[in-house]
C-alpha positions as CSV (number, residue, x, y, z in Angstrom):
1,M,-7.4,-11.1,-1.5
2,H,-8.1,-9.0,1.4
3,V,-8.7,-5.5,0.2
4,V,-8.9,-2.3,2.8
5,I,-9.9,1.1,1.7
6,M,-9.7,4.5,3.2
7,G,-12.8,6.9,2.4
8,C,-16.2,6.1,1.7
9,G,-17.4,8.5,-1.0
10,R,-19.2,7.4,-3.3
11,V,-15.6,6.1,-5.2
12,G,-14.5,4.2,-2.2
13,A,-18.6,3.1,-1.7
14,E,-18.4,1.9,-5.5
15,L,-15.3,0.6,-5.0
16,A,-15.9,-1.8,-2.3
17,Q,-18.9,-3.1,-3.7
18,A,-17.4,-3.7,-6.8
19,L,-14.1,-5.4,-4.6
20,E,-17.4,-8.0,-2.3
21,Q,-18.9,-8.7,-6.0
22,Q,-15.6,-10.2,-6.9
23,G,-15.2,-12.3,-4.1
24,H,-12.9,-10.2,-2.0
25,T,-13.0,-9.5,1.4
26,V,-13.2,-5.8,2.1
27,A,-12.9,-3.2,4.9
28,V,-13.8,0.1,4.6
29,V,-12.3,2.8,7.0
30,D,-13.5,6.6,7.3
31,R,-14.0,8.7,10.3
32,D,-17.6,9.4,10.0
33,P,-19.8,6.5,10.5
34,T,-22.4,8.2,8.5
35,A,-20.7,8.0,5.4
36,F,-20.9,3.6,5.8
37,R,-24.6,4.1,4.4
38,R,-23.0,4.2,1.5
39,L,-22.4,0.5,1.3
40,G,-25.9,-0.4,1.6
41,S,-27.4,-3.1,3.7
42,S,-26.1,-5.7,1.7
43,F,-22.3,-5.2,1.6
44,G,-20.3,-7.9,3.9
45,G,-17.5,-6.6,4.9
46,R,-15.8,-4.5,7.4
47,R,-16.7,-1.1,8.5
48,V,-14.2,1.3,10.4
49,T,-14.3,4.1,12.0
50,G,-11.4,6.0,12.3
51,I,-8.5,8.0,11.1
52,G,-6.8,6.4,8.0
53,F,-3.4,6.0,8.2
54,D,-3.5,5.4,12.4
55,Q,-1.8,2.0,12.7
56,D,-4.1,1.0,14.6
57,T,-7.1,1.6,13.0
58,L,-5.3,-0.2,9.5
59,R,-4.8,-2.9,12.0
60,E,-8.5,-3.3,13.4
61,A,-9.7,-3.3,9.5
62,G,-7.3,-6.2,8.9
63,I,-5.0,-4.4,6.8
64,E,-1.7,-7.0,8.0
65,E,-3.4,-9.8,6.1
66,A,-4.4,-7.0,3.3
67,G,-2.9,-7.6,-0.2
68,A,-4.3,-3.9,-1.1
69,F,-4.5,-0.8,-0.1
70,A,-6.9,1.9,-1.8
71,A,-7.1,5.7,-0.3
72,V,-10.1,7.5,-1.6
73,S,-10.5,10.0,0.7
74,S,-10.7,13.6,0.0
75,G,-8.1,14.7,1.6
76,D,-4.5,14.2,-1.0
77,N,-2.9,14.7,2.4
78,S,-4.5,11.7,4.0
79,N,-4.3,9.7,1.0
80,I,-0.6,9.7,0.6
81,I,0.3,9.2,4.3
82,S,-2.0,6.5,4.3
83,A,-0.9,5.2,1.3
84,R,3.2,5.2,2.9
85,V,1.5,4.0,5.9
86,A,-0.3,1.3,4.2
87,R,3.2,0.2,2.9
88,E,5.6,1.4,4.6
89,M,4.8,0.1,8.1
90,F,3.1,-2.9,6.8
91,G,4.4,-3.7,3.7
92,V,1.2,-3.6,1.6
93,D,2.5,-4.5,-1.8
94,N,-0.9,-3.4,-4.0
95,V,-0.9,0.3,-2.9
96,A,-3.2,3.0,-4.7
97,A,-3.7,6.6,-4.0
98,R,-6.7,9.4,-5.5
99,I,-5.2,13.1,-5.8
100,Y,-6.3,15.5,-6.5
101,D,-3.5,17.8,-7.6
102,P,-2.0,16.4,-10.8
103,R,1.2,18.5,-9.5
104,R,1.6,16.1,-6.3
105,A,0.5,13.2,-8.3
106,E,3.7,13.3,-10.2
107,V,6.1,14.1,-7.1
108,Y,4.1,10.7,-5.9
109,Q,4.2,9.1,-8.7
110,R,8.4,9.1,-8.6
111,L,8.3,8.2,-5.2
112,G,7.0,5.1,-6.5
113,I,3.4,5.7,-4.7
114,P,1.0,4.8,-7.5
115,T,-1.4,7.7,-7.7
116,V,-4.8,8.3,-9.7
117,A,-4.6,11.9,-10.4
118,T,-8.5,12.6,-10.9
119,V,-9.0,16.1,-12.2
120,R,-6.1,15.4,-14.9
121,W,-8.2,11.8,-15.6
122,T,-11.2,13.5,-15.7
123,A,-10.2,17.0,-18.1
124,D,-8.1,14.7,-20.0
125,Q,-11.7,12.5,-20.8
126,M,-13.8,15.9,-21.3
127,L,-11.7,17.2,-24.0
128,R,-11.3,13.6,-25.7
129,R,-15.1,14.5,-26.0
130,L,-15.1,17.3,-26.7
131,L,-12.4,18.0,-29.3
132,P,-12.3,14.4,-30.9
133,S,-10.4,15.3,-34.4
134,G,-7.0,14.1,-32.1
135,A,-5.3,11.1,-31.6
136,E,-4.0,11.7,-28.1
137,P,-1.7,8.1,-26.7
138,L,-3.8,6.2,-24.3
139,W,-0.1,4.2,-24.5
140,R,2.6,3.3,-26.3
141,D,5.6,1.1,-26.5
142,P,9.2,1.8,-24.6
143,S,10.5,2.5,-28.3
144,G,7.8,4.9,-29.7
145,G,6.7,2.2,-32.3
146,V,3.3,1.4,-31.6
147,Q,0.5,3.0,-29.6
148,L,-2.4,3.0,-28.4
149,A,-5.4,5.9,-28.6
150,E,-9.1,7.0,-29.2
151,V,-10.1,7.8,-32.6
152,H,-13.0,9.8,-33.3
153,I,-14.7,8.2,-36.6
154,S,-17.0,10.1,-38.8
155,T,-20.3,9.0,-39.2
156,A,-19.5,7.3,-42.3
157,W,-18.4,4.7,-41.0
158,V,-21.4,3.9,-38.9
159,G,-23.2,0.3,-40.3
160,F,-19.9,-0.9,-41.7
161,R,-18.0,-3.8,-40.2
162,V,-15.1,-2.9,-37.6
163,S,-13.0,-5.4,-40.8
164,R,-13.9,-2.8,-42.9
165,L,-12.7,-0.1,-40.8
166,Q,-9.2,-2.3,-40.0
167,E,-8.6,-3.3,-43.6
168,E,-9.0,0.6,-45.3
169,T,-7.3,2.2,-42.6
170,G,-4.2,-0.4,-41.7
171,V,-5.1,-0.2,-37.5
172,R,-6.1,-2.6,-35.8
173,V,-8.7,-2.0,-33.6
174,A,-8.5,-3.5,-30.0
175,F,-11.7,-2.5,-28.7
176,L,-15.1,-0.2,-28.3
177,T,-16.7,1.7,-26.0
178,R,-20.4,1.3,-26.5
179,L,-23.1,3.1,-24.2
180,G,-20.6,3.7,-21.8
181,E,-19.4,-0.2,-21.8
182,A,-15.9,-1.6,-23.4
183,M,-16.4,-4.7,-25.6
184,L,-14.1,-6.3,-27.7
185,P,-15.4,-6.3,-31.1
186,Q,-15.1,-9.2,-33.8
187,S,-14.5,-9.1,-37.4
188,Q,-18.5,-9.1,-37.7
189,T,-19.4,-6.0,-35.2
190,V,-21.2,-3.3,-36.9
191,L,-20.0,0.4,-35.8
192,Q,-22.8,2.7,-34.6
193,E,-23.4,6.0,-33.7
194,G,-21.6,7.3,-31.1
195,D,-18.8,4.2,-30.5
196,L,-15.6,5.0,-29.0
197,V,-13.2,3.0,-31.4
198,H,-9.5,2.1,-29.7
199,V,-7.2,1.7,-32.2
200,M,-3.5,0.1,-32.5
201,M,-1.3,1.8,-34.8
202,R,2.2,2.8,-35.5
203,C,2.9,6.2,-34.7
204,D,4.5,7.3,-37.9
205,Q,0.6,6.2,-39.1
206,V,-1.3,8.5,-36.9
207,G,-2.2,11.7,-39.6
208,D,-2.8,9.0,-42.1
209,V,-5.2,7.2,-40.1
210,E,-7.1,10.5,-38.4
211,A,-7.9,11.1,-42.1
212,A,-9.2,8.0,-43.0
213,F,-11.3,8.3,-39.6
214,A,-12.2,11.6,-40.8
215,K,-13.9,10.1,-44.0
216,G,-16.1,7.4,-45.2
217,P,-14.8,3.8,-46.2
218,E,-15.0,4.8,-50.0
219,E,-12.7,8.0,-49.4
220,A,-10.4,6.3,-47.0
221,R,-10.3,3.9,-50.0
222,Q,-8.9,6.9,-52.2
223,R,-6.2,8.8,-50.0
């Protein structure tokens, strides 16, 4: 698939390199030609100097054959305008815009423009690290019966298998984040210090699950 990226800051450059490594063709648009240095000499995609919502610039970047468009410049207005041009003028189906202002992000989401609210996401992730006792849902099914949440575990669980954690708390471990990398655990996977545990559970289980995770396996069994 051909992907056009507006903005060659750190996020844009990282995204471009990742997409190219996955076999996609990529064009990066930025008004500052020196920004393309972030792409490195190995980048084989197009570097287009210009304004990201200018139609001629987008055509030069290959927007007419693009399957996706990402607006990740430092300006909210530029990002949303370019995203709308890509979708409404050129019919690109997969469009996403980075938005710093969370209030604007909500508005554009309702208008049908998928957004990544950078400030809100970062604040949420910081809260999860600073106040790990809560199990804020990352996803909840439409019926409100089941949710995916990151739940803090006591160090008393370190050294025990994921299967033991599941058996004694009644949850299903969806994945772990270990040293910054997500992994799908097996039943024999042993929990390590620093693991972030993401579990599927019933919404009415949250309180019991948090309490069990905060204790060791022996205390969880006796709860």
